[in-house]
N, CA, C and O atoms as a GROMACS GRO file, in nm:
protein
  552
    1MET      N    1  -1.686  -2.222  -0.974
    1MET     CA    2  -1.709  -2.079  -0.971
    1MET      C    3  -1.590  -2.009  -1.036
    1MET      O    4  -1.474  -2.034  -1.000
    2ASN      N    5  -1.618  -1.920  -1.130
    2ASN     CA    6  -1.513  -1.841  -1.194
    2ASN      C    7  -1.447  -1.748  -1.094
    2ASN      O    8  -1.514  -1.687  -1.010
    3LYS      N    9  -1.315  -1.737  -1.103
    3LYS     CA   10  -1.239  -1.644  -1.020
    3LYS      C   11  -1.186  -1.534  -1.110
    3LYS      O   12  -1.109  -1.559  -1.203
    4ILE      N   13  -1.227  -1.410  -1.082
    4ILE     CA   14  -1.186  -1.296  -1.162
    4ILE      C   15  -1.131  -1.188  -1.069
    4ILE      O   16  -1.194  -1.152  -0.969
    5LEU      N   17  -1.014  -1.138  -1.104
    5LEU     CA   18  -0.952  -1.027  -1.031
    5LEU      C   19  -0.972  -0.898  -1.108
    5LEU      O   20  -0.950  -0.892  -1.229
    6ILE      N   21  -1.013  -0.794  -1.038
    6ILE     CA   22  -1.010  -0.659  -1.093
    6ILE      C   23  -0.889  -0.591  -1.032
    6ILE      O   24  -0.877  -0.580  -0.910
    7LEU      N   25  -0.800  -0.546  -1.119
    7LEU     CA   26  -0.672  -0.491  -1.077
    7LEU      C   27  -0.660  -0.348  -1.127
    7LEU      O   28  -0.656  -0.323  -1.248
    8ASN      N   29  -0.655  -0.253  -1.034
    8ASN     CA   30  -0.644  -0.111  -1.068
    8ASN      C   31  -0.508  -0.057  -1.032
    8ASN      O   32  -0.451  -0.091  -0.928
    9GLY      N   33  -0.457   0.028  -1.119
    9GLY     CA   34  -0.326   0.089  -1.099
    9GLY      C   35  -0.332   0.227  -1.038
    9GLY      O   36  -0.426   0.260  -0.966
   10PRO      N   37  -0.230   0.308  -1.067
   10PRO     CA   38  -0.209   0.435  -0.998
   10PRO      C   39  -0.324   0.533  -1.014
   10PRO      O   40  -0.384   0.548  -1.120
   11ASN      N   41  -0.351   0.600  -0.902
   11ASN     CA   42  -0.448   0.709  -0.890
   11ASN      C   43  -0.594   0.663  -0.896
   11ASN      O   44  -0.684   0.744  -0.876
   12LEU      N   45  -0.618   0.537  -0.923
   12LEU     CA   46  -0.756   0.490  -0.929
   12LEU      C   47  -0.816   0.472  -0.790
   12LEU      O   48  -0.937   0.451  -0.776
   13ASN      N   49  -0.733   0.481  -0.687
   13ASN     CA   50  -0.785   0.487  -0.550
   13ASN      C   51  -0.856   0.619  -0.524
   13ASN      O   52  -0.925   0.633  -0.422
   14LEU      N   53  -0.840   0.716  -0.612
   14LEU     CA   54  -0.902   0.847  -0.595
   14LEU      C   55  -1.030   0.864  -0.677
   14LEU      O   56  -1.082   0.976  -0.689
   15LEU      N   57  -1.082   0.755  -0.734
   15LEU     CA   58  -1.208   0.765  -0.810
   15LEU      C   59  -1.316   0.819  -0.718
   15LEU      O   60  -1.325   0.783  -0.600
   16GLY      N   61  -1.400   0.906  -0.774
   16GLY     CA   62  -1.503   0.972  -0.696
   16GLY      C   63  -1.457   1.104  -0.637
   16GLY      O   64  -1.539   1.184  -0.591
   17VAL      N   65  -1.325   1.126  -0.638
   17VAL     CA   66  -1.267   1.248  -0.584
   17VAL      C   67  -1.195   1.327  -0.693
   17VAL      O   68  -1.208   1.449  -0.701
   18ARG      N   69  -1.119   1.257  -0.777
   18ARG     CA   70  -1.035   1.323  -0.877
   18ARG      C   71  -1.110   1.343  -1.008
   18ARG      O   72  -1.189   1.257  -1.048
   19GLU      N   73  -1.087   1.450  -1.074
   19GLU     CA   74  -1.134   1.478  -1.210
   19GLU      C   75  -1.271   1.414  -1.238
   19GLU      O   76  -1.284   1.328  -1.324
   20LYS      N   77  -1.370   1.458  -1.164
   20LYS     CA   78  -1.504   1.398  -1.171
   20LYS      C   79  -1.565   1.408  -1.312
   20LYS      O   80  -1.646   1.324  -1.350
   21GLY      N   81  -1.526   1.510  -1.387
   21GLY     CA   82  -1.576   1.524  -1.524
   21GLY      C   83  -1.530   1.411  -1.615
   21GLY      O   84  -1.597   1.381  -1.714
   22ILE      N   85  -1.419   1.350  -1.582
   22ILE     CA   86  -1.366   1.238  -1.661
   22ILE      C   87  -1.403   1.104  -1.598
   22ILE      O   88  -1.444   1.011  -1.667
   23TYR      N   89  -1.389   1.096  -1.464
   23TYR     CA   90  -1.398   0.966  -1.396
   23TYR      C   91  -1.525   0.946  -1.314
   23TYR      O   92  -1.546   0.837  -1.261
   24GLY      N   93  -1.610   1.047  -1.302
   24GLY     CA   94  -1.736   1.032  -1.230
   24GLY      C   95  -1.725   1.057  -1.081
   24GLY      O   96  -1.618   1.092  -1.030
   25ASN      N   97  -1.838   1.038  -1.011
   25ASN     CA   98  -1.851   1.071  -0.870
   25ASN      C   99  -1.840   0.953  -0.776
   25ASN      O  100  -1.834   0.971  -0.655
   26GLN      N  101  -1.837   0.832  -0.830
   26GLN     CA  102  -1.843   0.712  -0.746
   26GLN      C  103  -1.703   0.657  -0.719
   26GLN      O  104  -1.619   0.651  -0.809
   27SER      N  105  -1.680   0.616  -0.595
   27SER     CA  106  -1.553   0.549  -0.564
   27SER      C  107  -1.556   0.409  -0.625
   27SER      O  108  -1.662   0.353  -0.650
   28PHE      N  109  -1.437   0.354  -0.647
   28PHE     CA  110  -1.435   0.219  -0.704
   28PHE      C  111  -1.486   0.118  -0.602
   28PHE      O  112  -1.549   0.019  -0.641
   29GLU      N  113  -1.461   0.140  -0.476
   29GLU     CA  114  -1.508   0.048  -0.373
   29GLU      C  115  -1.660   0.037  -0.376
   29GLU      O  116  -1.715  -0.072  -0.362
   30GLU      N  117  -1.730   0.151  -0.393
   30GLU     CA  118  -1.877   0.150  -0.405
   30GLU      C  119  -1.919   0.072  -0.529
   30GLU      O  120  -2.009  -0.012  -0.523
   31TYR      N  121  -1.854   0.101  -0.640
   31TYR     CA  122  -1.888   0.031  -0.764
   31TYR      C  123  -1.860  -0.119  -0.753
   31TYR      O  124  -1.937  -0.200  -0.804
   32PHE      N  125  -1.753  -0.156  -0.688
   32PHE     CA  126  -1.717  -0.297  -0.671
   32PHE      C  127  -1.826  -0.372  -0.594
   32PHE      O  128  -1.856  -0.487  -0.627
   33GLU      N  129  -1.882  -0.310  -0.494
   33GLU     CA  130  -1.992  -0.373  -0.419
   33GLU      C  131  -2.112  -0.400  -0.511
   33GLU      O  132  -2.177  -0.504  -0.499
   34THR      N  133  -2.140  -0.308  -0.600
   34THR     CA  134  -2.247  -0.327  -0.699
   34THR      C  135  -2.216  -0.446  -0.789
   34THR      O  136  -2.302  -0.530  -0.814
   35LEU      N  137  -2.092  -0.452  -0.838
   35LEU     CA  138  -2.052  -0.565  -0.923
   35LEU      C  139  -2.067  -0.698  -0.851
   35LEU      O  140  -2.120  -0.794  -0.907
   36LYS      N  141  -2.021  -0.704  -0.726
   36LYS     CA  142  -2.030  -0.829  -0.651
   36LYS      C  143  -2.175  -0.872  -0.632
   36LYS      O  144  -2.205  -0.991  -0.634
   37SER      N  145  -2.265  -0.776  -0.613
   37SER     CA  146  -2.406  -0.812  -0.596
   37SER      C  147  -2.469  -0.857  -0.728
   37SER      O  148  -2.564  -0.936  -0.727
   38GLN      N  149  -2.419  -0.808  -0.841
   38GLN     CA  150  -2.469  -0.849  -0.973
   38GLN      C  151  -2.416  -0.986  -1.014
   38GLN      O  152  -2.484  -1.060  -1.086
   39TYR      N  153  -2.297  -1.021  -0.968
   39TYR     CA  154  -2.230  -1.143  -1.014
   39TYR      C  155  -2.199  -1.233  -0.894
   39TYR      O  156  -2.083  -1.260  -0.863
   40THR      N  157  -2.303  -1.279  -0.829
   40THR     CA  158  -2.286  -1.365  -0.712
   40THR      C  159  -2.228  -1.501  -0.749
   40THR      O  160  -2.175  -1.572  -0.663
   41GLN      N  161  -2.238  -1.539  -0.877
   41GLN     CA  162  -2.185  -1.667  -0.923
   41GLN      C  163  -2.035  -1.663  -0.953
   41GLN      O  164  -1.976  -1.764  -0.991
   42ILE      N  165  -1.974  -1.545  -0.935
   42ILE     CA  166  -1.831  -1.526  -0.963
   42ILE      C  167  -1.760  -1.491  -0.833
   42ILE      O  168  -1.810  -1.414  -0.751
   43ASP      N  169  -1.642  -1.548  -0.815
   43ASP     CA  170  -1.555  -1.508  -0.705
   43ASP      C  171  -1.476  -1.387  -0.754
   43ASP      O  172  -1.369  -1.401  -0.813
   44LEU      N  173  -1.531  -1.268  -0.727
   44LEU     CA  174  -1.469  -1.142  -0.770
   44LEU      C  175  -1.380  -1.088  -0.659
   44LEU      O  176  -1.424  -1.076  -0.544
   45THR      N  177  -1.256  -1.055  -0.692
   45THR     CA  178  -1.168  -0.991  -0.596
   45THR      C  179  -1.115  -0.862  -0.657
   45THR      O  180  -1.115  -0.844  -0.779
   46TYR      N  181  -1.070  -0.773  -0.569
   46TYR     CA  182  -1.025  -0.641  -0.612
   46TYR      C  183  -0.892  -0.608  -0.546
   46TYR      O  184  -0.872  -0.633  -0.427
   47PHE      N  185  -0.802  -0.552  -0.626
   47PHE     CA  186  -0.672  -0.507  -0.576
   47PHE      C  187  -0.636  -0.378  -0.646
   47PHE      O  188  -0.647  -0.368  -0.769
   48GLN      N  189  -0.592  -0.279  -0.569
   48GLN     CA  190  -0.546  -0.153  -0.626
   48GLN      C  191  -0.412  -0.121  -0.565
   48GLN      O  192  -0.390  -0.139  -0.445
   49HIS      N  193  -0.320  -0.072  -0.650
   49HIS     CA  194  -0.190  -0.028  -0.599
   49HIS      C  195  -0.136   0.079  -0.692
   49HIS      O  196  -0.158   0.075  -0.813
   50ASN      N  197  -0.066   0.174  -0.634
   50ASN     CA  198  -0.006   0.282  -0.713
   50ASN      C  199   0.132   0.246  -0.768
   50ASN      O  200   0.187   0.318  -0.850
   51GLY      N  201   0.188   0.134  -0.721
   51GLY     CA  202   0.322   0.097  -0.761
   51GLY      C  203   0.327  -0.010  -0.869
   51GLY      O  204   0.253  -0.108  -0.864
   52GLU      N  205   0.413   0.012  -0.965
   52GLU     CA  206   0.427  -0.081  -1.078
   52GLU      C  207   0.467  -0.221  -1.032
   52GLU      O  208   0.411  -0.319  -1.081
   53GLY      N  209   0.561  -0.231  -0.942
   53GLY     CA  210   0.608  -0.361  -0.895
   53GLY      C  211   0.498  -0.441  -0.828
   53GLY      O  212   0.490  -0.562  -0.847
   54ALA      N  213   0.413  -0.376  -0.749
   54ALA     CA  214   0.303  -0.446  -0.681
   54ALA      C  215   0.200  -0.498  -0.782
   54ALA      O  216   0.142  -0.605  -0.763
   55ILE      N  217   0.179  -0.424  -0.889
   55ILE     CA  218   0.087  -0.470  -0.994
   55ILE      C  219   0.144  -0.594  -1.063
   55ILE      O  220   0.072  -0.691  -1.088
   56ILE      N  221   0.272  -0.590  -1.093
   56ILE     CA  222   0.339  -0.705  -1.154
   56ILE      C  223   0.334  -0.826  -1.060
   56ILE      O  224   0.304  -0.937  -1.102
   57ASP      N  225   0.362  -0.803  -0.932
   57ASP     CA  226   0.356  -0.912  -0.834
   57ASP      C  227   0.217  -0.974  -0.828
   57ASP      O  228   0.204  -1.096  -0.818
   58LYS      N  229   0.113  -0.892  -0.834
   58LYS     CA  230  -0.025  -0.944  -0.828
   58LYS      C  231  -0.056  -1.024  -0.955
   58LYS      O  232  -0.121  -1.128  -0.947
   59LEU      N  233  -0.012  -0.977  -1.070
   59LEU     CA  234  -0.032  -1.053  -1.194
   59LEU      C  235   0.035  -1.190  -1.183
   59LEU      O  236  -0.024  -1.290  -1.222
   60HIS      N  237   0.157  -1.194  -1.131
   60HIS     CA  238   0.227  -1.321  -1.113
   60HIS      C  239   0.154  -1.411  -1.014
   60HIS      O  240   0.146  -1.532  -1.034
   61GLU      N  241   0.102  -1.352  -0.908
   61GLU     CA  242   0.035  -1.428  -0.802
   61GLU      C  243  -0.091  -1.499  -0.851
   61GLU      O  244  -0.113  -1.616  -0.818
   62VAL      N  245  -0.173  -1.430  -0.930
   62VAL     CA  246  -0.302  -1.489  -0.971
   62VAL      C  247  -0.302  -1.538  -1.116
   62VAL      O  248  -0.399  -1.601  -1.158
   63GLY      N  249  -0.198  -1.509  -1.190
   63GLY     CA  250  -0.197  -1.533  -1.334
   63GLY      C  251  -0.191  -1.676  -1.380
   63GLY      O  252  -0.184  -1.702  -1.500
   64PHE      N  253  -0.193  -1.770  -1.286
   64PHE     CA  254  -0.193  -1.910  -1.325
   64PHE      C  255  -0.310  -1.986  -1.264
   64PHE      O  256  -0.330  -2.104  -1.291
   65ASP      N  257  -0.388  -1.917  -1.180
   65ASP     CA  258  -0.498  -1.981  -1.107
   65ASP      C  259  -0.635  -1.921  -1.137
   65ASP      O  260  -0.736  -1.990  -1.124
   66TYR      N  261  -0.640  -1.795  -1.176
   66TYR     CA  262  -0.767  -1.727  -1.196
   66TYR      C  263  -0.819  -1.751  -1.338
   66TYR      O  264  -0.744  -1.790  -1.428
   67ASP      N  265  -0.948  -1.726  -1.356
   67ASP     CA  266  -1.011  -1.741  -1.488
   67ASP      C  267  -1.002  -1.614  -1.571
   67ASP      O  268  -1.016  -1.619  -1.693
   68GLY      N  269  -0.980  -1.501  -1.506
   68GLY     CA  270  -0.969  -1.375  -1.578
   68GLY      C  271  -0.918  -1.264  -1.491
   68GLY      O  272  -0.935  -1.265  -1.369
   69ILE      N  273  -0.855  -1.166  -1.555
   69ILE     CA  274  -0.809  -1.045  -1.488
   69ILE      C  275  -0.859  -0.926  -1.568
   69ILE      O  276  -0.838  -0.918  -1.690
   70VAL      N  277  -0.925  -0.834  -1.499
   70VAL     CA  278  -0.967  -0.706  -1.557
   70VAL      C  279  -0.865  -0.604  -1.506
   70VAL      O  280  -0.855  -0.580  -1.386
   71LEU      N  281  -0.791  -0.545  -1.597
   71LEU     CA  282  -0.680  -0.457  -1.560
   71LEU      C  283  -0.698  -0.316  -1.612
   71LEU      O  284  -0.708  -0.294  -1.733
   72ASN      N  285  -0.702  -0.221  -1.520
   72ASN     CA  286  -0.689  -0.080  -1.554
   72ASN      C  287  -0.557  -0.036  -1.494
   72ASN      O  288  -0.549  -0.005  -1.375
   73ALA      N  289  -0.455  -0.032  -1.576
   73ALA     CA  290  -0.321   0.002  -1.528
   73ALA      C  291  -0.297   0.152  -1.520
   73ALA      O  292  -0.186   0.195  -1.492
   74GLY      N  293  -0.402   0.232  -1.544
   74GLY     CA  294  -0.386   0.377  -1.539
   74GLY      C  295  -0.276   0.422  -1.632
   74GLY      O  296  -0.263   0.371  -1.744
   75ALA      N  297  -0.196   0.516  -1.588
   75ALA     CA  298  -0.091   0.572  -1.672
   75ALA      C  299   0.017   0.471  -1.709
   75ALA      O  300   0.089   0.490  -1.808
   76TYR      N  301   0.029   0.362  -1.631
   76TYR     CA  302   0.126   0.258  -1.667
   76TYR      C  303   0.092   0.192  -1.801
   76TYR      O  304   0.179   0.132  -1.864
   77THR      N  305  -0.031   0.204  -1.843
   77THR     CA  306  -0.072   0.152  -1.975
   77THR      C  307   0.019   0.206  -2.084
   77THR      O  308   0.054   0.136  -2.179
   78HIS      N  309   0.056   0.332  -2.070
   78HIS     CA  310   0.127   0.405  -2.174
   78HIS      C  311   0.278   0.406  -2.154
   78HIS      O  312   0.351   0.462  -2.236
   79THR      N  313   0.325   0.343  -2.046
   79THR     CA  314   0.467   0.352  -2.014
   79THR      C  315   0.533   0.220  -1.978
   79THR      O  316   0.655   0.208  -1.986
   80SER      N  317   0.456   0.119  -1.937
   80SER     CA  318   0.517   0.004  -1.871
   80SER      C  319   0.534  -0.118  -1.962
   80SER      O  320   0.439  -0.193  -1.986
   81ILE      N  321   0.653  -0.135  -2.009
   81ILE     CA  322   0.689  -0.258  -2.079
   81ILE      C  323   0.692  -0.374  -1.981
   81ILE      O  324   0.663  -0.487  -2.018
   82ALA      N  325   0.727  -0.345  -1.855
   82ALA     CA  326   0.733  -0.449  -1.752
   82ALA      C  327   0.596  -0.512  -1.725
   82ALA      O  328   0.586  -0.633  -1.710
   83ILE      N  329   0.492  -0.431  -1.719
   83ILE     CA  330   0.357  -0.486  -1.699
   83ILE      C  331   0.314  -0.563  -1.824
   83ILE      O  332   0.252  -0.669  -1.813
   84ALA      N  333   0.347  -0.512  -1.941
   84ALA     CA  334   0.317  -0.585  -2.066
   84ALA      C  335   0.384  -0.721  -2.065
   84ALA      O  336   0.323  -0.821  -2.104
   85ASP      N  337   0.510  -0.727  -2.022
   85ASP     CA  338   0.582  -0.854  -2.015
   85ASP      C  339   0.518  -0.948  -1.913
   85ASP      O  340   0.512  -1.069  -1.936
   86ALA      N  341   0.472  -0.894  -1.800
   86ALA     CA  342   0.406  -0.977  -1.698
   86ALA      C  343   0.278  -1.038  -1.752
   86ALA      O  344   0.248  -1.154  -1.724
   87ILE      N  345   0.201  -0.962  -1.829
   87ILE     CA  346   0.078  -1.014  -1.890
   87ILE      C  347   0.113  -1.127  -1.987
   87ILE      O  348   0.045  -1.230  -1.991
   88ALA      N  349   0.217  -1.107  -2.066
   88ALA     CA  350   0.258  -1.209  -2.163
   88ALA      C  351   0.307  -1.336  -2.094
   88ALA      O  352   0.298  -1.445  -2.152
   89ALA      N  353   0.358  -1.324  -1.972
   89ALA     CA  354   0.418  -1.437  -1.903
   89ALA      C  355   0.318  -1.527  -1.832
   89ALA      O  356   0.352  -1.639  -1.794
   90ILE      N  357   0.196  -1.479  -1.812
   90ILE     CA  358   0.098  -1.557  -1.736
   90ILE      C  359   0.000  -1.629  -1.828
   90ILE      O  360  -0.008  -1.600  -1.947
   91ASN      N  361  -0.076  -1.723  -1.770
   91ASN     CA  362  -0.175  -1.799  -1.848
   91ASN      C  363  -0.314  -1.737  -1.845
   91ASN      O  364  -0.390  -1.752  -1.940
   92THR      N  365  -0.346  -1.669  -1.739
   92THR     CA  366  -0.480  -1.612  -1.723
   92THR      C  367  -0.501  -1.499  -1.823
   92THR      O  368  -0.417  -1.410  -1.835
   93PRO      N  369  -0.614  -1.501  -1.896
   93PRO     CA  370  -0.641  -1.392  -1.991
   93PRO      C  371  -0.669  -1.261  -1.918
   93PRO      O  372  -0.729  -1.259  -1.810
   94VAL      N  373  -0.624  -1.152  -1.979
   94VAL     CA  374  -0.638  -1.018  -1.923
   94VAL      C  375  -0.718  -0.933  -2.020
   94VAL      O  376  -0.693  -0.934  -2.141
   95VAL      N  377  -0.815  -0.858  -1.967
   95VAL     CA  378  -0.886  -0.757  -2.045
   95VAL      C  379  -0.843  -0.621  -1.993
   95VAL      O  380  -0.857  -0.592  -1.874
   96GLU      N  381  -0.792  -0.540  -2.082
   96GLU     CA  382  -0.750  -0.403  -2.049
   96GLU      C  383  -0.874  -0.314  -2.048
   96GLU      O  384  -0.956  -0.318  -2.140
   97VAL      N  385  -0.886  -0.233  -1.945
   97VAL     CA  386  -1.003  -0.147  -1.927
   97VAL      C  387  -0.959  -0.004  -1.902
   97VAL      O  388  -0.859   0.022  -1.835
   98HIS      N  389  -1.036   0.089  -1.957
   98HIS     CA  390  -1.020   0.231  -1.928
   98HIS      C  391  -1.157   0.293  -1.909
   98HIS      O  392  -1.250   0.262  -1.984
   99ILE      N  393  -1.170   0.378  -1.811
   99ILE     CA  394  -1.296   0.443  -1.781
   99ILE      C  395  -1.330   0.544  -1.890
   99ILE      O  396  -1.444   0.550  -1.936
  100SER      N  397  -1.233   0.623  -1.930
  100SER     CA  398  -1.255   0.723  -2.034
  100SER      C  399  -1.216   0.667  -2.171
  100SER      O  400  -1.151   0.563  -2.180
  101ASN      N  401  -1.258   0.736  -2.275
  101ASN     CA  402  -1.212   0.702  -2.409
  101ASN      C  403  -1.077   0.770  -2.428
  101ASN      O  404  -1.069   0.889  -2.459
  102VAL      N  405  -0.972   0.692  -2.410
  102VAL     CA  406  -0.836   0.748  -2.413
  102VAL      C  407  -0.803   0.811  -2.548
  102VAL      O  408  -0.713   0.895  -2.555
  103HIS      N  409  -0.873   0.773  -2.653
  103HIS     CA  410  -0.846   0.828  -2.786
  103HIS      C  411  -0.904   0.967  -2.805
  103HIS      O  412  -0.876   1.034  -2.904
  104GLN      N  413  -0.985   1.010  -2.709
  104GLN     CA  414  -1.038   1.147  -2.710
  104GLN      C  415  -0.955   1.238  -2.620
  104GLN      O  416  -0.988   1.355  -2.601
  105ARG      N  417  -0.848   1.184  -2.566
  105ARG     CA  418  -0.766   1.259  -2.470
  105ARG      C  419  -0.629   1.290  -2.528
  105ARG      O  420  -0.610   1.284  -2.650
  106GLU      N  421  -0.534   1.322  -2.445
  106GLU     CA  422  -0.401   1.361  -2.489
  106GLU      C  423  -0.338   1.252  -2.577
  106GLU      O  424  -0.365   1.134  -2.561
  107GLU      N  425  -0.256   1.295  -2.670
  107GLU     CA  426  -0.193   1.206  -2.767
  107GLU      C  427  -0.117   1.091  -2.699
  107GLU      O  428  -0.122   0.978  -2.747
  108PHE      N  429  -0.047   1.118  -2.590
  108PHE     CA  430   0.032   1.013  -2.526
  108PHE      C  431  -0.054   0.899  -2.474
  108PHE      O  432  -0.004   0.788  -2.454
  109ARG      N  433  -0.183   0.924  -2.451
  109ARG     CA  434  -0.274   0.819  -2.402
  109ARG      C  435  -0.325   0.727  -2.514
  109ARG      O  436  -0.394   0.629  -2.487
  110HIS      N  437  -0.293   0.758  -2.637
  110HIS     CA  438  -0.343   0.681  -2.751
  110HIS      C  439  -0.267   0.550  -2.770
  110HIS      O  440  -0.314   0.462  -2.843
  111HIS      N  441  -0.152   0.535  -2.708
  111HIS     CA  442  -0.073   0.413  -2.725
  111HIS      C  443  -0.072   0.332  -2.596
  111HIS      O  444  -0.049   0.385  -2.488
  112SER      N  445  -0.098   0.202  -2.609
  112SER     CA  446  -0.092   0.110  -2.496
  112SER      C  447   0.016   0.007  -2.522
  112SER      O  448   0.018  -0.057  -2.627
  113TYR      N  449   0.105  -0.010  -2.425
  113TYR     CA  450   0.202  -0.119  -2.432
  113TYR      C  451   0.138  -0.252  -2.396
  113TYR      O  452   0.193  -0.358  -2.426
  114LEU      N  453   0.021  -0.248  -2.332
  114LEU     CA  454  -0.042  -0.368  -2.279
  114LEU      C  455  -0.132  -0.440  -2.379
  114LEU      O  456  -0.140  -0.562  -2.377
  115SER      N  457  -0.197  -0.366  -2.466
  115SER     CA  458  -0.304  -0.420  -2.550
  115SER      C  459  -0.265  -0.543  -2.629
  115SER      O  460  -0.345  -0.636  -2.642
  116LYS      N  461  -0.145  -0.547  -2.682
  116LYS     CA  462  -0.105  -0.659  -2.766
  116LYS      C  463  -0.101  -0.791  -2.690
  116LYS      O  464  -0.108  -0.898  -2.750
  117ASN      N  465  -0.090  -0.784  -2.557
  117ASN     CA  466  -0.085  -0.904  -2.475
  117ASN      C  467  -0.217  -0.935  -2.406
  117ASN      O  468  -0.226  -1.029  -2.327
  118CYS      N  469  -0.319  -0.857  -2.435
  118CYS     CA  470  -0.448  -0.873  -2.370
  118CYS      C  471  -0.549  -0.942  -2.461
  118CYS      O  472  -0.538  -0.938  -2.584
  119LYS      N  473  -0.647  -1.006  -2.399
  119LYS     CA  474  -0.758  -1.070  -2.471
  119LYS      C  475  -0.839  -0.965  -2.547
  119LYS      O  476  -0.886  -0.991  -2.657
  120GLY      N  477  -0.854  -0.848  -2.488
  120GLY     CA  478  -0.931  -0.740  -2.548
  120GLY      C  479  -0.914  -0.612  -2.470
  120GLY      O  480  -0.849  -0.609  -2.365
  121VAL      N  481  -0.974  -0.505  -2.524
  121VAL     CA  482  -0.968  -0.373  -2.461
  121VAL      C  483  -1.108  -0.315  -2.462
  121VAL      O  484  -1.178  -0.317  -2.563
  122ILE      N  485  -1.149  -0.263  -2.345
  122ILE     CA  486  -1.278  -0.196  -2.333
  122ILE      C  487  -1.251  -0.059  -2.276
  122ILE      O  488  -1.185  -0.045  -2.173
  123LEU      N  489  -1.303   0.045  -2.343
  123LEU     CA  490  -1.278   0.180  -2.295
  123LEU      C  491  -1.392   0.273  -2.328
  123LEU      O  492  -1.467   0.253  -2.424
  124GLY      N  493  -1.404   0.376  -2.244
  124GLY     CA  494  -1.496   0.485  -2.274
  124GLY      C  495  -1.637   0.468  -2.221
  124GLY      O  496  -1.722   0.552  -2.250
  125PHE      N  497  -1.666   0.366  -2.144
  125PHE     CA  498  -1.801   0.344  -2.093
  125PHE      C  499  -1.812   0.374  -1.944
  125PHE      O  500  -1.900   0.323  -1.876
  126GLY      N  501  -1.722   0.458  -1.893
  126GLY     CA  502  -1.722   0.489  -1.752
  126GLY      C  503  -1.692   0.364  -1.671
  126GLY      O  504  -1.625   0.273  -1.720
  127LEU      N  505  -1.741   0.359  -1.549
  127LEU     CA  506  -1.718   0.242  -1.465
  127LEU      C  507  -1.781   0.116  -1.524
  127LEU      O  508  -1.739   0.005  -1.493
  128ASP      N  509  -1.881   0.134  -1.610
  128ASP     CA  510  -1.945   0.019  -1.675
  128ASP      C  511  -1.846  -0.059  -1.762
  128ASP      O  512  -1.872  -0.174  -1.797
  129SER      N  513  -1.733   0.001  -1.796
  129SER     CA  514  -1.628  -0.071  -1.871
  129SER      C  515  -1.585  -0.196  -1.795
  129SER      O  516  -1.554  -0.299  -1.856
  130TYR      N  517  -1.583  -0.188  -1.662
  130TYR     CA  518  -1.545  -0.304  -1.581
  130TYR      C  519  -1.650  -0.416  -1.592
  130TYR      O  520  -1.614  -0.533  -1.606
  131ARG      N  521  -1.777  -0.379  -1.587
  131ARG     CA  522  -1.883  -0.480  -1.601
  131ARG      C  523  -1.874  -0.549  -1.736
  131ARG      O  524  -1.888  -0.671  -1.745
  132LEU      N  525  -1.851  -0.473  -1.840
  132LEU     CA  526  -1.838  -0.532  -1.974
  132LEU      C  527  -1.720  -0.626  -1.980
  132LEU      O  528  -1.727  -0.730  -2.046
  133ALA      N  529  -1.612  -0.592  -1.913
  133ALA     CA  530  -1.494  -0.681  -1.910
  133ALA      C  531  -1.526  -0.809  -1.834
  133ALA      O  532  -1.488  -0.918  -1.879
  134VAL      N  533  -1.594  -0.799  -1.722
  134VAL     CA  534  -1.635  -0.919  -1.648
  134VAL      C  535  -1.722  -1.006  -1.736
  134VAL      O  536  -1.702  -1.128  -1.741
  135GLU      N  537  -1.816  -0.948  -1.806
  135GLU     CA  538  -1.905  -1.022  -1.897
  135GLU      C  539  -1.826  -1.099  -2.003
  135GLU      O  540  -1.867  -1.207  -2.045
  136SER      N  541  -1.714  -1.043  -2.045
  136SER     CA  542  -1.635  -1.107  -2.151
  136SER      C  543  -1.578  -1.241  -2.105
  136SER      O  544  -1.539  -1.323  -2.189
  137PHE      N  545  -1.571  -1.264  -1.976
  137PHE     CA  546  -1.519  -1.390  -1.924
  137PHE      C  547  -1.628  -1.495  -1.900
  137PHE      O  548  -1.598  -1.610  -1.868
  138LEU      N  549  -1.754  -1.455  -1.917
  138LEU     CA  550  -1.865  -1.550  -1.889
  138LEU      C  551  -1.906  -1.626  -2.012
  138LEU      O  552  -1.997  -1.709  -2.006
   0.00000   0.00000   0.00000
């Protein structure tokens, strides 16, 4: 059975509450239950943290045993060389995900420090971006 971690960064614990015009009305926990019911053949786990160090620790923890990591690092995408280095240091492939099309947003969101170390990037499909990332590992 494939083991895939979905790893969300800062402020993504507020999905369904924050900026609904950008991020929608559904909490990630609700969406995660839908994903688990769609992919019963996958051992899907979920972790969210607002702190950069905890995200790096989780990458180190699963980055040698899991089959894939779906990562939405939130704003750390645009600022964290440390998370980029953690992705480069592990064996498990990572797919970078964004709910919105970051290229339609503020200029600072157009650059990702993470992308060069990721298997791929999926963005702009709402929460369905996560499903597409999971599919990329099958």
